PDB file with SEQRES, HELIX, SHEET and CRYST1 records, atoms N, CA, C and O in Angstrom:
SEQRES   1 A   83  MET ALA ASN GLU VAL GLU ALA LYS ILE ARG ALA PHE ILE          
SEQRES   2 A   83  GLY ALA ASN LEU MET MET GLY GLN ASP ALA THR THR LEU          
SEQRES   3 A   83  SER VAL ASP ASP SER PHE LEU ASP ASN GLY ILE ILE ASP          
SEQRES   4 A   83  SER THR GLY VAL LEU GLU LEU THR SER PHE LEU GLU ASP          
SEQRES   5 A   83  SER PHE GLY ILE GLN VAL ALA ASP GLN GLU ILE THR PRO          
SEQRES   6 A   83  ALA ASN LEU ASP SER ILE ALA ASN LEU MET ARG PHE ILE          
SEQRES   7 A   83  ALA SER LYS GLN ALA                                          
HELIX    1 AA1 ALA A    2  PHE A   12  1                                  11    
HELIX    2 AA2 ILE A   13  LEU A   17  3                                   5    
HELIX    3 AA3 ALA A   23  THR A   25  5                                   3    
HELIX    4 AA4 SER A   40  PHE A   54  1                                  15    
HELIX    5 AA5 ASP A   60  GLU A   62  5                                   3    
HELIX    6 AA6 PRO A   65  LEU A   68  1                                   4    
HELIX    7 AA7 ILE A   71  GLN A   82  1                                  12    
CRYST1    1.000    1.000    1.000  90.00  90.00  90.00 P 1           1          
ATOM      1  N   MET A   1     242.279 -22.064 272.019  1.00  0.00           N  
ATOM      2  CA  MET A   1     241.500 -23.000 272.825  1.00  0.00           C  
ATOM      3  C   MET A   1     240.352 -23.605 272.012  1.00  0.00           C  
ATOM      4  O   MET A   1     240.143 -24.818 272.034  1.00  0.00           O  
ATOM      5  N   ALA A   2     239.611 -22.755 271.296  1.00  0.00           N  
ATOM      6  CA  ALA A   2     238.478 -23.265 270.519  1.00  0.00           C  
ATOM      7  C   ALA A   2     238.939 -24.239 269.454  1.00  0.00           C  
ATOM      8  O   ALA A   2     238.264 -25.235 269.193  1.00  0.00           O  
ATOM      9  N   ASN A   3     240.083 -23.967 268.831  1.00  0.00           N  
ATOM     10  CA  ASN A   3     240.600 -24.877 267.807  1.00  0.00           C  
ATOM     11  C   ASN A   3     240.971 -26.228 268.396  1.00  0.00           C  
ATOM     12  O   ASN A   3     240.767 -27.262 267.760  1.00  0.00           O  
ATOM     13  N   GLU A   4     241.523 -26.225 269.621  1.00  0.00           N  
ATOM     14  CA  GLU A   4     241.869 -27.474 270.290  1.00  0.00           C  
ATOM     15  C   GLU A   4     240.611 -28.274 270.626  1.00  0.00           C  
ATOM     16  O   GLU A   4     240.584 -29.494 270.461  1.00  0.00           O  
ATOM     17  N   VAL A   5     239.588 -27.595 271.091  1.00  0.00           N  
ATOM     18  CA  VAL A   5     238.326 -28.257 271.408  1.00  0.00           C  
ATOM     19  C   VAL A   5     237.728 -28.859 270.140  1.00  0.00           C  
ATOM     20  O   VAL A   5     237.306 -30.015 270.134  1.00  0.00           O  
ATOM     21  N   GLU A   6     237.695 -28.080 269.077  1.00  0.00           N  
ATOM     22  CA  GLU A   6     237.144 -28.573 267.816  1.00  0.00           C  
ATOM     23  C   GLU A   6     237.944 -29.772 267.301  1.00  0.00           C  
ATOM     24  O   GLU A   6     237.365 -30.744 266.814  1.00  0.00           O  
ATOM     25  N   ALA A   7     239.258 -29.703 267.408  1.00  0.00           N  
ATOM     26  CA  ALA A   7     240.102 -30.813 266.939  1.00  0.00           C  
ATOM     27  C   ALA A   7     239.832 -32.086 267.736  1.00  0.00           C  
ATOM     28  O   ALA A   7     239.773 -33.174 267.162  1.00  0.00           O  
ATOM     29  N   LYS A   8     239.668 -31.963 269.041  1.00  0.00           N  
ATOM     30  CA  LYS A   8     239.358 -33.133 269.884  1.00  0.00           C  
ATOM     31  C   LYS A   8     238.007 -33.724 269.507  1.00  0.00           C  
ATOM     32  O   LYS A   8     237.857 -34.941 269.402  1.00  0.00           O  
ATOM     33  N   ILE A   9     237.030 -32.855 269.307  1.00  0.00           N  
ATOM     34  CA  ILE A   9     235.683 -33.307 268.944  1.00  0.00           C  
ATOM     35  C   ILE A   9     235.731 -34.034 267.603  1.00  0.00           C  
ATOM     36  O   ILE A   9     235.186 -35.130 267.471  1.00  0.00           O  
ATOM     37  N   ARG A  10     236.374 -33.433 266.616  1.00  0.00           N  
ATOM     38  CA  ARG A  10     236.465 -34.050 265.284  1.00  0.00           C  
ATOM     39  C   ARG A  10     237.183 -35.402 265.346  1.00  0.00           C  
ATOM     40  O   ARG A  10     236.762 -36.354 264.690  1.00  0.00           O  
ATOM     41  N   ALA A  11     238.252 -35.490 266.123  1.00  0.00           N  
ATOM     42  CA  ALA A  11     238.983 -36.752 266.250  1.00  0.00           C  
ATOM     43  C   ALA A  11     238.089 -37.829 266.850  1.00  0.00           C  
ATOM     44  O   ALA A  11     238.078 -38.966 266.380  1.00  0.00           O  
ATOM     45  N   PHE A  12     237.337 -37.468 267.892  1.00  0.00           N  
ATOM     46  CA  PHE A  12     236.436 -38.425 268.521  1.00  0.00           C  
ATOM     47  C   PHE A  12     235.344 -38.873 267.556  1.00  0.00           C  
ATOM     48  O   PHE A  12     235.073 -40.067 267.427  1.00  0.00           O  
ATOM     49  N   ILE A  13     234.727 -37.920 266.888  1.00  0.00           N  
ATOM     50  CA  ILE A  13     233.634 -38.248 265.974  1.00  0.00           C  
ATOM     51  C   ILE A  13     234.124 -39.142 264.842  1.00  0.00           C  
ATOM     52  O   ILE A  13     233.479 -40.136 264.507  1.00  0.00           O  
ATOM     53  N   GLY A  14     235.249 -38.793 264.262  1.00  0.00           N  
ATOM     54  CA  GLY A  14     235.799 -39.596 263.177  1.00  0.00           C  
ATOM     55  C   GLY A  14     236.110 -41.017 263.613  1.00  0.00           C  
ATOM     56  O   GLY A  14     235.765 -41.974 262.920  1.00  0.00           O  
ATOM     57  N   ALA A  15     236.758 -41.156 264.755  1.00  0.00           N  
ATOM     58  CA  ALA A  15     237.180 -42.472 265.228  1.00  0.00           C  
ATOM     59  C   ALA A  15     236.034 -43.316 265.765  1.00  0.00           C  
ATOM     60  O   ALA A  15     236.013 -44.531 265.569  1.00  0.00           O  
ATOM     61  N   ASN A  16     235.081 -42.681 266.442  1.00  0.00           N  
ATOM     62  CA  ASN A  16     234.072 -43.447 267.174  1.00  0.00           C  
ATOM     63  C   ASN A  16     232.679 -43.449 266.550  1.00  0.00           C  
ATOM     64  O   ASN A  16     231.965 -44.447 266.647  1.00  0.00           O  
ATOM     65  N   LEU A  17     232.286 -42.362 265.921  1.00  0.00           N  
ATOM     66  CA  LEU A  17     230.922 -42.276 265.395  1.00  0.00           C  
ATOM     67  C   LEU A  17     230.868 -42.447 263.882  1.00  0.00           C  
ATOM     68  O   LEU A  17     229.848 -42.859 263.331  1.00  0.00           O  
ATOM     69  N   MET A  18     231.980 -42.126 263.213  1.00  0.00           N  
ATOM     70  CA  MET A  18     232.011 -42.247 261.754  1.00  0.00           C  
ATOM     71  C   MET A  18     232.866 -43.439 261.312  1.00  0.00           C  
ATOM     72  O   MET A  18     233.260 -43.542 260.150  1.00  0.00           O  
ATOM     73  N   MET A  19     233.137 -44.317 262.243  1.00  0.00           N  
ATOM     74  CA  MET A  19     233.863 -45.561 261.978  1.00  0.00           C  
ATOM     75  C   MET A  19     235.171 -45.332 261.212  1.00  0.00           C  
ATOM     76  O   MET A  19     235.449 -46.002 260.218  1.00  0.00           O  
ATOM     77  N   GLY A  20     235.960 -44.382 261.692  1.00  0.00           N  
ATOM     78  CA  GLY A  20     237.266 -44.133 261.122  1.00  0.00           C  
ATOM     79  C   GLY A  20     237.286 -43.215 259.912  1.00  0.00           C  
ATOM     80  O   GLY A  20     238.350 -42.961 259.347  1.00  0.00           O  
ATOM     81  N   GLN A  21     236.127 -42.714 259.505  1.00  0.00           N  
ATOM     82  CA  GLN A  21     236.090 -41.780 258.380  1.00  0.00           C  
ATOM     83  C   GLN A  21     236.633 -40.419 258.815  1.00  0.00           C  
ATOM     84  O   GLN A  21     236.732 -40.129 260.007  1.00  0.00           O  
ATOM     85  N   ASP A  22     236.975 -39.615 257.858  1.00  0.00           N  
ATOM     86  CA  ASP A  22     237.542 -38.298 258.100  1.00  0.00           C  
ATOM     87  C   ASP A  22     236.454 -37.306 258.500  1.00  0.00           C  
ATOM     88  O   ASP A  22     235.596 -36.962 257.686  1.00  0.00           O  
ATOM     89  N   ALA A  23     236.487 -36.850 259.740  1.00  0.00           N  
ATOM     90  CA  ALA A  23     235.476 -35.912 260.237  1.00  0.00           C  
ATOM     91  C   ALA A  23     235.775 -34.477 259.837  1.00  0.00           C  
ATOM     92  O   ALA A  23     234.982 -33.582 260.127  1.00  0.00           O  
ATOM     93  N   THR A  24     236.907 -34.237 259.174  1.00  0.00           N  
ATOM     94  CA  THR A  24     237.209 -32.871 258.760  1.00  0.00           C  
ATOM     95  C   THR A  24     236.286 -32.410 257.639  1.00  0.00           C  
ATOM     96  O   THR A  24     236.208 -31.217 257.345  1.00  0.00           O  
ATOM     97  N   THR A  25     235.591 -33.351 257.016  1.00  0.00           N  
ATOM     98  CA  THR A  25     234.661 -32.989 255.943  1.00  0.00           C  
ATOM     99  C   THR A  25     233.350 -32.426 256.486  1.00  0.00           C  
ATOM    100  O   THR A  25     232.570 -31.843 255.733  1.00  0.00           O  
ATOM    101  N   LEU A  26     233.105 -32.593 257.766  1.00  0.00           N  
ATOM    102  CA  LEU A  26     231.883 -32.075 258.380  1.00  0.00           C  
ATOM    103  C   LEU A  26     231.966 -30.563 258.573  1.00  0.00           C  
ATOM    104  O   LEU A  26     232.992 -30.038 259.005  1.00  0.00           O  
ATOM    105  N   SER A  27     230.889 -29.881 258.250  1.00  0.00           N  
ATOM    106  CA  SER A  27     230.761 -28.476 258.618  1.00  0.00           C  
ATOM    107  C   SER A  27     230.491 -28.431 260.121  1.00  0.00           C  
ATOM    108  O   SER A  27     229.955 -29.385 260.685  1.00  0.00           O  
ATOM    109  N   VAL A  28     230.853 -27.345 260.758  1.00  0.00           N  
ATOM    110  CA  VAL A  28     230.588 -27.249 262.201  1.00  0.00           C  
ATOM    111  C   VAL A  28     229.097 -27.266 262.505  1.00  0.00           C  
ATOM    112  O   VAL A  28     228.696 -27.557 263.632  1.00  0.00           O  
ATOM    113  N   ASP A  29     228.271 -26.955 261.503  1.00  0.00           N  
ATOM    114  CA  ASP A  29     226.823 -26.911 261.709  1.00  0.00           C  
ATOM    115  C   ASP A  29     226.093 -28.158 261.220  1.00  0.00           C  
ATOM    116  O   ASP A  29     224.872 -28.238 261.363  1.00  0.00           O  
ATOM    117  N   ASP A  30     226.800 -29.132 260.649  1.00  0.00           N  
ATOM    118  CA  ASP A  30     226.154 -30.362 260.173  1.00  0.00           C  
ATOM    119  C   ASP A  30     225.539 -31.118 261.347  1.00  0.00           C  
ATOM    120  O   ASP A  30     226.194 -31.351 262.363  1.00  0.00           O  
ATOM    121  N   SER A  31     224.284 -31.494 261.193  1.00  0.00           N  
ATOM    122  CA  SER A  31     223.571 -32.231 262.231  1.00  0.00           C  
ATOM    123  C   SER A  31     224.019 -33.683 262.240  1.00  0.00           C  
ATOM    124  O   SER A  31     223.997 -34.355 261.209  1.00  0.00           O  
ATOM    125  N   PHE A  32     224.422 -34.160 263.398  1.00  0.00           N  
ATOM    126  CA  PHE A  32     224.804 -35.573 263.539  1.00  0.00           C  
ATOM    127  C   PHE A  32     223.601 -36.478 263.308  1.00  0.00           C  
ATOM    128  O   PHE A  32     223.729 -37.543 262.704  1.00  0.00           O  
ATOM    129  N   LEU A  33     222.432 -36.058 263.786  1.00  0.00           N  
ATOM    130  CA  LEU A  33     221.215 -36.859 263.618  1.00  0.00           C  
ATOM    131  C   LEU A  33     220.787 -36.912 262.163  1.00  0.00           C  
ATOM    132  O   LEU A  33     220.538 -37.989 261.621  1.00  0.00           O  
ATOM    133  N   ASP A  34     220.702 -35.747 261.530  1.00  0.00           N  
ATOM    134  CA  ASP A  34     220.241 -35.678 260.137  1.00  0.00           C  
ATOM    135  C   ASP A  34     221.170 -36.407 259.180  1.00  0.00           C  
ATOM    136  O   ASP A  34     220.727 -36.907 258.145  1.00  0.00           O  
ATOM    137  N   ASN A  35     222.450 -36.473 259.512  1.00  0.00           N  
ATOM    138  CA  ASN A  35     223.433 -37.120 258.653  1.00  0.00           C  
ATOM    139  C   ASN A  35     223.709 -38.572 259.036  1.00  0.00           C  
ATOM    140  O   ASN A  35     224.601 -39.207 258.473  1.00  0.00           O  
ATOM    141  N   GLY A  36     222.942 -39.098 259.994  1.00  0.00           N  
ATOM    142  CA  GLY A  36     223.083 -40.498 260.380  1.00  0.00           C  
ATOM    143  C   GLY A  36     224.403 -40.823 261.060  1.00  0.00           C  
ATOM    144  O   GLY A  36     224.865 -41.963 261.009  1.00  0.00           O  
ATOM    145  N   ILE A  37     225.009 -39.836 261.691  1.00  0.00           N  
ATOM    146  CA  ILE A  37     226.306 -40.029 262.331  1.00  0.00           C  
ATOM    147  C   ILE A  37     226.157 -40.590 263.740  1.00  0.00           C  
ATOM    148  O   ILE A  37     227.022 -41.327 264.213  1.00  0.00           O  
ATOM    149  N   ILE A  38     225.076 -40.247 264.403  1.00  0.00           N  
ATOM    150  CA  ILE A  38     224.923 -40.629 265.803  1.00  0.00           C  
ATOM    151  C   ILE A  38     223.596 -41.350 266.020  1.00  0.00           C  
ATOM    152  O   ILE A  38     222.590 -41.049 265.378  1.00  0.00           O  
ATOM    153  N   ASP A  39     223.625 -42.309 266.944  1.00  0.00           N  
ATOM    154  CA  ASP A  39     222.420 -43.009 267.381  1.00  0.00           C  
ATOM    155  C   ASP A  39     222.408 -42.973 268.908  1.00  0.00           C  
ATOM    156  O   ASP A  39     223.224 -42.279 269.515  1.00  0.00           O  
ATOM    157  N   SER A  40     221.509 -43.699 269.523  1.00  0.00           N  
ATOM    158  CA  SER A  40     221.390 -43.619 270.985  1.00  0.00           C  
ATOM    159  C   SER A  40     222.655 -44.090 271.699  1.00  0.00           C  
ATOM    160  O   SER A  40     223.038 -43.521 272.722  1.00  0.00           O  
ATOM    161  N   THR A  41     223.296 -45.110 271.175  1.00  0.00           N  
ATOM    162  CA  THR A  41     224.552 -45.575 271.771  1.00  0.00           C  
ATOM    163  C   THR A  41     225.637 -44.521 271.589  1.00  0.00           C  
ATOM    164  O   THR A  41     226.442 -44.286 272.490  1.00  0.00           O  
ATOM    165  N   GLY A  42     225.652 -43.896 270.430  1.00  0.00           N  
ATOM    166  CA  GLY A  42     226.612 -42.835 270.156  1.00  0.00           C  
ATOM    167  C   GLY A  42     226.456 -41.662 271.094  1.00  0.00           C  
ATOM    168  O   GLY A  42     227.447 -41.039 271.476  1.00  0.00           O  
ATOM    169  N   VAL A  43     225.229 -41.350 271.473  1.00  0.00           N  
ATOM    170  CA  VAL A  43     224.980 -40.261 272.417  1.00  0.00           C  
ATOM    171  C   VAL A  43     225.634 -40.587 273.763  1.00  0.00           C  
ATOM    172  O   VAL A  43     226.233 -39.715 274.392  1.00  0.00           O  
ATOM    173  N   LEU A  44     225.519 -41.831 274.197  1.00  0.00           N  
ATOM    174  CA  LEU A  44     226.156 -42.235 275.454  1.00  0.00           C  
ATOM    175  C   LEU A  44     227.676 -42.140 275.350  1.00  0.00           C  
ATOM    176  O   LEU A  44     228.335 -41.668 276.276  1.00  0.00           O  
ATOM    177  N   GLU A  45     228.230 -42.589 274.225  1.00  0.00           N  
ATOM    178  CA  GLU A  45     229.671 -42.500 274.008  1.00  0.00           C  
ATOM    179  C   GLU A  45     230.126 -41.035 273.991  1.00  0.00           C  
ATOM    180  O   GLU A  45     231.142 -40.682 274.588  1.00  0.00           O  
ATOM    181  N   LEU A  46     229.364 -40.201 273.304  1.00  0.00           N  
ATOM    182  CA  LEU A  46     229.695 -38.785 273.212  1.00  0.00           C  
ATOM    183  C   LEU A  46     229.652 -38.125 274.589  1.00  0.00           C  
ATOM    184  O   LEU A  46     230.525 -37.324 274.923  1.00  0.00           O  
ATOM    185  N   THR A  47     228.654 -38.454 275.372  1.00  0.00           N  
ATOM    186  CA  THR A  47     228.528 -37.893 276.720  1.00  0.00           C  
ATOM    187  C   THR A  47     229.727 -38.284 277.581  1.00  0.00           C  
ATOM    188  O   THR A  47     230.286 -37.442 278.283  1.00  0.00           O  
ATOM    189  N   SER A  48     230.120 -39.540 277.532  1.00  0.00           N  
ATOM    190  CA  SER A  48     231.293 -39.997 278.291  1.00  0.00           C  
ATOM    191  C   SER A  48     232.556 -39.279 277.826  1.00  0.00           C  
ATOM    192  O   SER A  48     233.383 -38.870 278.640  1.00  0.00           O  
ATOM    193  N   PHE A  49     232.696 -39.129 276.505  1.00  0.00           N  
ATOM    194  CA  PHE A  49     233.841 -38.421 275.943  1.00  0.00           C  
ATOM    195  C   PHE A  49     233.897 -36.990 276.460  1.00  0.00           C  
ATOM    196  O   PHE A  49     234.961 -36.523 276.866  1.00  0.00           O  
ATOM    197  N   LEU A  50     232.777 -36.294 276.451  1.00  0.00           N  
ATOM    198  CA  LEU A  50     232.746 -34.909 276.927  1.00  0.00           C  
ATOM    199  C   LEU A  50     233.153 -34.820 278.389  1.00  0.00           C  
ATOM    200  O   LEU A  50     233.947 -33.958 278.767  1.00  0.00           O  
ATOM    201  N   GLU A  51     232.613 -35.703 279.203  1.00  0.00           N  
ATOM    202  CA  GLU A  51     232.919 -35.676 280.629  1.00  0.00           C  
ATOM    203  C   GLU A  51     234.390 -35.980 280.880  1.00  0.00           C  
ATOM    204  O   GLU A  51     235.040 -35.303 281.677  1.00  0.00           O  
ATOM    205  N   ASP A  52     234.915 -36.998 280.202  1.00  0.00           N  
ATOM    206  CA  ASP A  52     236.308 -37.405 280.414  1.00  0.00           C  
ATOM    207  C   ASP A  52     237.303 -36.410 279.824  1.00  0.00           C  
ATOM    208  O   ASP A  52     238.325 -36.116 280.444  1.00  0.00           O  
ATOM    209  N   SER A  53     237.019 -35.899 278.652  1.00  0.00           N  
ATOM    210  CA  SER A  53     237.978 -35.051 277.944  1.00  0.00           C  
ATOM    211  C   SER A  53     237.975 -33.596 278.397  1.00  0.00           C  
ATOM    212  O   SER A  53     239.003 -32.921 278.340  1.00  0.00           O  
ATOM    213  N   PHE A  54     236.823 -33.116 278.845  1.00  0.00           N  
ATOM    214  CA  PHE A  54     236.714 -31.697 279.157  1.00  0.00           C  
ATOM    215  C   PHE A  54     236.390 -31.426 280.621  1.00  0.00           C  
ATOM    216  O   PHE A  54     236.204 -30.271 281.006  1.00  0.00           O  
ATOM    217  N   GLY A  55     236.319 -32.464 281.439  1.00  0.00           N  
ATOM    218  CA  GLY A  55     236.106 -32.300 282.871  1.00  0.00           C  
ATOM    219  C   GLY A  55     234.781 -31.662 283.220  1.00  0.00           C  
ATOM    220  O   GLY A  55     234.687 -30.883 284.168  1.00  0.00           O  
ATOM    221  N   ILE A  56     233.753 -31.994 282.452  1.00  0.00           N  
ATOM    222  CA  ILE A  56     232.420 -31.449 282.721  1.00  0.00           C  
ATOM    223  C   ILE A  56     231.472 -32.586 283.081  1.00  0.00           C  
ATOM    224  O   ILE A  56     231.754 -33.754 282.814  1.00  0.00           O  
ATOM    225  N   GLN A  57     230.362 -32.233 283.684  1.00  0.00           N  
ATOM    226  CA  GLN A  57     229.297 -33.184 283.962  1.00  0.00           C  
ATOM    227  C   GLN A  57     228.121 -32.855 283.054  1.00  0.00           C  
ATOM    228  O   GLN A  57     227.703 -31.701 282.958  1.00  0.00           O  
ATOM    229  N   VAL A  58     227.592 -33.873 282.391  1.00  0.00           N  
ATOM    230  CA  VAL A  58     226.447 -33.687 281.509  1.00  0.00           C  
ATOM    231  C   VAL A  58     225.228 -34.301 282.195  1.00  0.00           C  
ATOM    232  O   VAL A  58     225.136 -35.519 282.349  1.00  0.00           O  
ATOM    233  N   ALA A  59     224.300 -33.444 282.604  1.00  0.00           N  
ATOM    234  CA  ALA A  59     223.078 -33.903 283.263  1.00  0.00           C  
ATOM    235  C   ALA A  59     222.136 -34.492 282.221  1.00  0.00           C  
ATOM    236  O   ALA A  59     222.189 -34.132 281.045  1.00  0.00           O  
ATOM    237  N   ASP A  60     221.277 -35.396 282.664  1.00  0.00           N  
ATOM    238  CA  ASP A  60     220.324 -36.044 281.756  1.00  0.00           C  
ATOM    239  C   ASP A  60     219.517 -35.023 280.950  1.00  0.00           C  
ATOM    240  O   ASP A  60     219.309 -35.210 279.752  1.00  0.00           O  
ATOM    241  N   GLN A  61     219.066 -33.957 281.591  1.00  0.00           N  
ATOM    242  CA  GLN A  61     218.247 -32.963 280.902  1.00  0.00           C  
ATOM    243  C   GLN A  61     219.052 -32.145 279.892  1.00  0.00           C  
ATOM    244  O   GLN A  61     218.466 -31.432 279.077  1.00  0.00           O  
ATOM    245  N   GLU A  62     220.375 -32.235 279.929  1.00  0.00           N  
ATOM    246  CA  GLU A  62     221.221 -31.516 278.979  1.00  0.00           C  
ATOM    247  C   GLU A  62     221.506 -32.327 277.719  1.00  0.00           C  
ATOM    248  O   GLU A  62     222.100 -31.812 276.772  1.00  0.00           O  
ATOM    249  N   ILE A  63     221.091 -33.577 277.703  1.00  0.00           N  
ATOM    250  CA  ILE A  63     221.316 -34.445 276.545  1.00  0.00           C  
ATOM    251  C   ILE A  63     220.210 -34.162 275.522  1.00  0.00           C  
ATOM    252  O   ILE A  63     219.221 -34.887 275.415  1.00  0.00           O  
ATOM    253  N   THR A  64     220.427 -33.076 274.779  1.00  0.00           N  
ATOM    254  CA  THR A  64     219.462 -32.619 273.785  1.00  0.00           C  
ATOM    255  C   THR A  64     220.196 -32.258 272.494  1.00  0.00           C  
ATOM    256  O   THR A  64     221.396 -31.984 272.523  1.00  0.00           O  
ATOM    257  N   PRO A  65     219.493 -32.254 271.373  1.00  0.00           N  
ATOM    258  CA  PRO A  65     220.122 -31.822 270.120  1.00  0.00           C  
ATOM    259  C   PRO A  65     220.703 -30.404 270.204  1.00  0.00           C  
ATOM    260  O   PRO A  65     221.732 -30.115 269.593  1.00  0.00           O  
ATOM    261  N   ALA A  66     220.049 -29.536 270.952  1.00  0.00           N  
ATOM    262  CA  ALA A  66     220.550 -28.161 271.076  1.00  0.00           C  
ATOM    263  C   ALA A  66     221.965 -28.125 271.642  1.00  0.00           C  
ATOM    264  O   ALA A  66     222.720 -27.193 271.366  1.00  0.00           O  
ATOM    265  N   ASN A  67     222.327 -29.128 272.426  1.00  0.00           N  
ATOM    266  CA  ASN A  67     223.662 -29.189 273.022  1.00  0.00           C  
ATOM    267  C   ASN A  67     224.612 -30.125 272.280  1.00  0.00           C  
ATOM    268  O   ASN A  67     225.818 -29.879 272.249  1.00  0.00           O  
ATOM    269  N   LEU A  68     224.090 -31.191 271.684  1.00  0.00           N  
ATOM    270  CA  LEU A  68     224.959 -32.274 271.219  1.00  0.00           C  
ATOM    271  C   LEU A  68     224.870 -32.632 269.745  1.00  0.00           C  
ATOM    272  O   LEU A  68     225.513 -33.594 269.325  1.00  0.00           O  
ATOM    273  N   ASP A  69     224.101 -31.901 268.937  1.00  0.00           N  
ATOM    274  CA  ASP A  69     223.814 -32.365 267.576  1.00  0.00           C  
ATOM    275  C   ASP A  69     224.723 -31.813 266.479  1.00  0.00           C  
ATOM    276  O   ASP A  69     224.480 -32.076 265.301  1.00  0.00           O  
ATOM    277  N   SER A  70     225.740 -31.074 266.824  1.00  0.00           N  
ATOM    278  CA  SER A  70     226.693 -30.594 265.820  1.00  0.00           C  
ATOM    279  C   SER A  70     227.978 -30.198 266.543  1.00  0.00           C  
ATOM    280  O   SER A  70     228.010 -30.080 267.767  1.00  0.00           O  
ATOM    281  N   ILE A  71     229.016 -30.000 265.772  1.00  0.00           N  
ATOM    282  CA  ILE A  71     230.283 -29.561 266.363  1.00  0.00           C  
ATOM    283  C   ILE A  71     230.104 -28.185 267.000  1.00  0.00           C  
ATOM    284  O   ILE A  71     230.596 -27.942 268.102  1.00  0.00           O  
ATOM    285  N   ALA A  72     229.404 -27.288 266.314  1.00  0.00           N  
ATOM    286  CA  ALA A  72     229.170 -25.952 266.864  1.00  0.00           C  
ATOM    287  C   ALA A  72     228.387 -26.024 268.176  1.00  0.00           C  
ATOM    288  O   ALA A  72     228.727 -25.341 269.142  1.00  0.00           O  
ATOM    289  N   ASN A  73     227.344 -26.849 268.207  1.00  0.00           N  
ATOM    290  CA  ASN A  73     226.557 -26.998 269.443  1.00  0.00           C  
ATOM    291  C   ASN A  73     227.419 -27.549 270.567  1.00  0.00           C  
ATOM    292  O   ASN A  73     227.331 -27.088 271.705  1.00  0.00           O  
ATOM    293  N   LEU A  74     228.253 -28.535 270.252  1.00  0.00           N  
ATOM    294  CA  LEU A  74     229.131 -29.113 271.271  1.00  0.00           C  
ATOM    295  C   LEU A  74     230.108 -28.073 271.803  1.00  0.00           C  
ATOM    296  O   LEU A  74     230.332 -27.993 273.011  1.00  0.00           O  
ATOM    297  N   MET A  75     230.683 -27.287 270.922  1.00  0.00           N  
ATOM    298  CA  MET A  75     231.649 -26.275 271.365  1.00  0.00           C  
ATOM    299  C   MET A  75     230.984 -25.247 272.265  1.00  0.00           C  
ATOM    300  O   MET A  75     231.561 -24.853 273.279  1.00  0.00           O  
ATOM    301  N   ARG A  76     229.778 -24.805 271.913  1.00  0.00           N  
ATOM    302  CA  ARG A  76     229.042 -23.854 272.763  1.00  0.00           C  
ATOM    303  C   ARG A  76     228.720 -24.486 274.123  1.00  0.00           C  
ATOM    304  O   ARG A  76     228.875 -23.859 275.170  1.00  0.00           O  
ATOM    305  N   PHE A  77     228.270 -25.735 274.075  1.00  0.00           N  
ATOM    306  CA  PHE A  77     227.913 -26.429 275.318  1.00  0.00           C  
ATOM    307  C   PHE A  77     229.122 -26.587 276.229  1.00  0.00           C  
ATOM    308  O   PHE A  77     229.039 -26.314 277.426  1.00  0.00           O  
ATOM    309  N   ILE A  78     230.229 -27.019 275.673  1.00  0.00           N  
ATOM    310  CA  ILE A  78     231.454 -27.188 276.479  1.00  0.00           C  
ATOM    311  C   ILE A  78     231.885 -25.859 277.075  1.00  0.00           C  
ATOM    312  O   ILE A  78     232.213 -25.789 278.259  1.00  0.00           O  
ATOM    313  N   ALA A  79     231.889 -24.806 276.271  1.00  0.00           N  
ATOM    314  CA  ALA A  79     232.277 -23.484 276.763  1.00  0.00           C  
ATOM    315  C   ALA A  79     231.369 -23.021 277.903  1.00  0.00           C  
ATOM    316  O   ALA A  79     231.841 -22.444 278.883  1.00  0.00           O  
ATOM    317  N   SER A  80     230.069 -23.275 277.771  1.00  0.00           N  
ATOM    318  CA  SER A  80     229.133 -22.842 278.820  1.00  0.00           C  
ATOM    319  C   SER A  80     229.341 -23.639 280.101  1.00  0.00           C  
ATOM    320  O   SER A  80     229.174 -23.104 281.197  1.00  0.00           O  
ATOM    321  N   LYS A  81     229.701 -24.901 279.975  1.00  0.00           N  
ATOM    322  CA  LYS A  81     229.925 -25.741 281.157  1.00  0.00           C  
ATOM    323  C   LYS A  81     231.245 -25.401 281.852  1.00  0.00           C  
ATOM    324  O   LYS A  81     231.370 -25.560 283.066  1.00  0.00           O  
ATOM    325  N   GLN A  82     232.220 -24.936 281.082  1.00  0.00           N  
ATOM    326  CA  GLN A  82     233.520 -24.617 281.661  1.00  0.00           C  
ATOM    327  C   GLN A  82     233.593 -23.192 282.179  1.00  0.00           C  
ATOM    328  O   GLN A  82     234.556 -22.833 282.855  1.00  0.00           O  
ATOM    329  N   ALA A  83     232.591 -22.370 281.874  1.00  0.00           N  
ATOM    330  CA  ALA A  83     232.604 -20.955 282.295  1.00  0.00           C  
ATOM    331  C   ALA A  83     232.411 -20.826 283.787  1.00  0.00           C  
ATOM    332  O   ALA A  83     232.395 -19.713 284.314  1.00  0.00           O  
TER     333      ALA A  83                                                      
END                                                                             
């Protein structure tokens, strides 16, 4: 399950936030903000992707780097929302 979640996240990031670049080069802990991968529009796209792909609701107060700033953070956040 975790591998499927990670694969979906990487596919989305590569296609939508890295403009078609290969997201497999990212470490799970690489910061999207620090690496210039995401901006405010990207955060909105990422939030929609999470809601549509994983059947979760992301509240405004949950849109934080602790939840959304790396693949590892996203995987933890998704798991906590689906629990």
